[in-house]
C-alpha positions as YAML, in Angstrom:
chain: A
units: angstrom
residues:
- id: 1
  name: UNK
  ca: [23.81, -28.17, 16.81]
- id: 2
  name: UNK
  ca: [24.12, -30.73, 14.04]
- id: 3
  name: UNK
  ca: [23.82, -33.77, 16.34]
- id: 4
  name: UNK
  ca: [20.87, -33.46, 18.69]
- id: 5
  name: UNK
  ca: [19.42, -36.07, 21.02]
- id: 6
  name: UNK
  ca: [16.81, -37.23, 18.51]
- id: 7
  name: UNK
  ca: [19.41, -37.88, 15.81]
- id: 8
  name: UNK
  ca: [21.60, -39.82, 18.27]
- id: 9
  name: UNK
  ca: [18.63, -41.94, 19.32]
- id: 10
  name: UNK
  ca: [17.83, -42.63, 15.67]
- id: 11
  name: UNK
  ca: [21.41, -43.78, 15.01]
- id: 12
  name: UNK
  ca: [21.51, -45.96, 18.13]
- id: 13
  name: UNK
  ca: [18.10, -47.45, 17.34]
- id: 14
  name: UNK
  ca: [19.11, -48.30, 13.79]
- id: 15
  name: UNK
  ca: [22.59, -49.74, 14.45]
- id: 16
  name: UNK
  ca: [22.51, -50.70, 18.14]
- id: 17
  name: UNK
  ca: [20.54, -53.42, 19.83]
- id: 18
  name: UNK
  ca: [18.03, -50.84, 21.08]
- id: 19
  name: UNK
  ca: [17.64, -47.06, 21.22]
- id: 20
  name: UNK
  ca: [19.40, -47.06, 24.61]
- id: 21
  name: UNK
  ca: [22.33, -49.20, 23.40]
- id: 22
  name: UNK
  ca: [25.01, -46.52, 23.22]
- id: 23
  name: UNK
  ca: [28.04, -48.64, 24.00]
- id: 24
  name: UNK
  ca: [28.11, -51.37, 21.39]
- id: 25
  name: UNK
  ca: [30.83, -51.19, 18.77]
- id: 26
  name: UNK
  ca: [28.30, -51.00, 15.93]
- id: 27
  name: UNK
  ca: [26.49, -48.05, 17.48]
- id: 28
  name: UNK
  ca: [29.74, -46.19, 18.15]
- id: 29
  name: UNK
  ca: [31.02, -46.83, 14.62]
- id: 30
  name: UNK
  ca: [27.74, -45.53, 13.18]
- id: 31
  name: UNK
  ca: [27.92, -42.41, 15.36]
- id: 32
  name: UNK
  ca: [31.55, -41.78, 14.39]
- id: 33
  name: UNK
  ca: [30.66, -42.24, 10.71]
- id: 34
  name: UNK
  ca: [27.88, -39.66, 10.97]
- id: 35
  name: UNK
  ca: [30.20, -37.19, 12.68]
- id: 36
  name: UNK
  ca: [32.98, -37.87, 10.13]
- id: 37
  name: UNK
  ca: [30.66, -37.16, 7.21]
- id: 38
  name: UNK
  ca: [29.51, -33.91, 8.84]
- id: 39
  name: UNK
  ca: [33.08, -32.75, 9.51]
- id: 40
  name: UNK
  ca: [34.15, -33.73, 5.99]
- id: 41
  name: UNK
  ca: [31.50, -31.42, 4.54]
- id: 42
  name: UNK
  ca: [32.65, -28.66, 6.90]
- id: 43
  name: UNK
  ca: [36.25, -29.13, 5.78]
- id: 44
  name: UNK
  ca: [35.25, -28.78, 2.12]
- id: 45
  name: UNK
  ca: [33.99, -25.28, 2.88]
- id: 46
  name: UNK
  ca: [36.65, -24.29, 5.44]
- id: 47
  name: UNK
  ca: [39.99, -25.59, 4.24]
- id: 48
  name: UNK
  ca: [42.08, -23.70, 6.80]
- id: 49
  name: UNK
  ca: [40.18, -24.91, 9.88]
- id: 50
  name: UNK
  ca: [43.05, -26.92, 11.33]
- id: 51
  name: UNK
  ca: [41.41, -27.74, 14.65]
- id: 52
  name: UNK
  ca: [38.52, -29.38, 12.85]
- id: 53
  name: UNK
  ca: [40.98, -31.19, 10.62]
- id: 54
  name: UNK
  ca: [42.71, -32.60, 13.69]
- id: 55
  name: UNK
  ca: [39.39, -33.63, 15.24]
- id: 56
  name: UNK
  ca: [38.43, -35.33, 12.00]
- id: 57
  name: UNK
  ca: [41.71, -37.24, 11.91]
- id: 58
  name: UNK
  ca: [41.21, -38.40, 15.50]
- id: 59
  name: UNK
  ca: [37.64, -39.56, 14.78]
- id: 60
  name: UNK
  ca: [38.79, -41.55, 11.76]
- id: 61
  name: UNK
  ca: [41.43, -43.20, 13.95]
- id: 62
  name: UNK
  ca: [38.91, -44.06, 16.65]
- id: 63
  name: UNK
  ca: [36.55, -45.56, 14.09]
- id: 64
  name: UNK
  ca: [39.41, -47.54, 12.53]
- id: 65
  name: UNK
  ca: [40.36, -48.88, 15.96]
- id: 66
  name: UNK
  ca: [36.80, -50.01, 16.67]
- id: 67
  name: UNK
  ca: [36.54, -51.62, 13.24]
- id: 68
  name: UNK
  ca: [39.81, -53.48, 13.82]
- id: 69
  name: UNK
  ca: [38.56, -54.64, 17.22]
- id: 70
  name: UNK
  ca: [35.27, -55.82, 15.75]
- id: 71
  name: UNK
  ca: [37.10, -57.62, 12.94]
- id: 72
  name: UNK
  ca: [39.20, -59.54, 15.48]
- id: 73
  name: UNK
  ca: [36.30, -60.37, 17.81]
- id: 74
  name: UNK
  ca: [33.44, -61.16, 15.42]
- id: 75
  name: UNK
  ca: [33.97, -61.06, 11.68]
- id: 76
  name: UNK
  ca: [30.24, -61.34, 10.87]
- id: 77
  name: UNK
  ca: [29.37, -58.25, 12.94]
- id: 78
  name: UNK
  ca: [32.25, -56.46, 11.21]
- id: 79
  name: UNK
  ca: [30.98, -57.38, 7.76]
- id: 80
  name: UNK
  ca: [27.41, -56.36, 8.57]
- id: 81
  name: UNK
  ca: [28.37, -52.89, 9.87]
- id: 82
  name: UNK
  ca: [30.75, -52.27, 6.95]
- id: 83
  name: UNK
  ca: [27.98, -53.21, 4.53]
- id: 84
  name: UNK
  ca: [25.31, -51.20, 6.37]
- id: 85
  name: UNK
  ca: [27.40, -48.03, 6.46]
- id: 86
  name: UNK
  ca: [28.90, -48.47, 3.00]
- id: 87
  name: UNK
  ca: [32.49, -48.32, 4.25]
- id: 88
  name: UNK
  ca: [35.37, -49.60, 2.17]
- id: 89
  name: UNK
  ca: [37.36, -52.52, 3.52]
...
């Protein structure tokens, strides 16, 4: 599988408050971004995989919702995660 326990821990350690911080908005956004990039590469090779396309669309929406929430709650945390992940505003 493309996302094993070690990779998740690495993402949570880098973007969360600790390697066990799985619930913060920053950690979830980083995890969604990793999954989105993986599914985007899959979609480049498999254009007719509509179930993956739908899953990708849902993930992008979830990440957008978390980014909007973070922007409303704490603009500095929003700016830092956008900069760290290289997302466009």
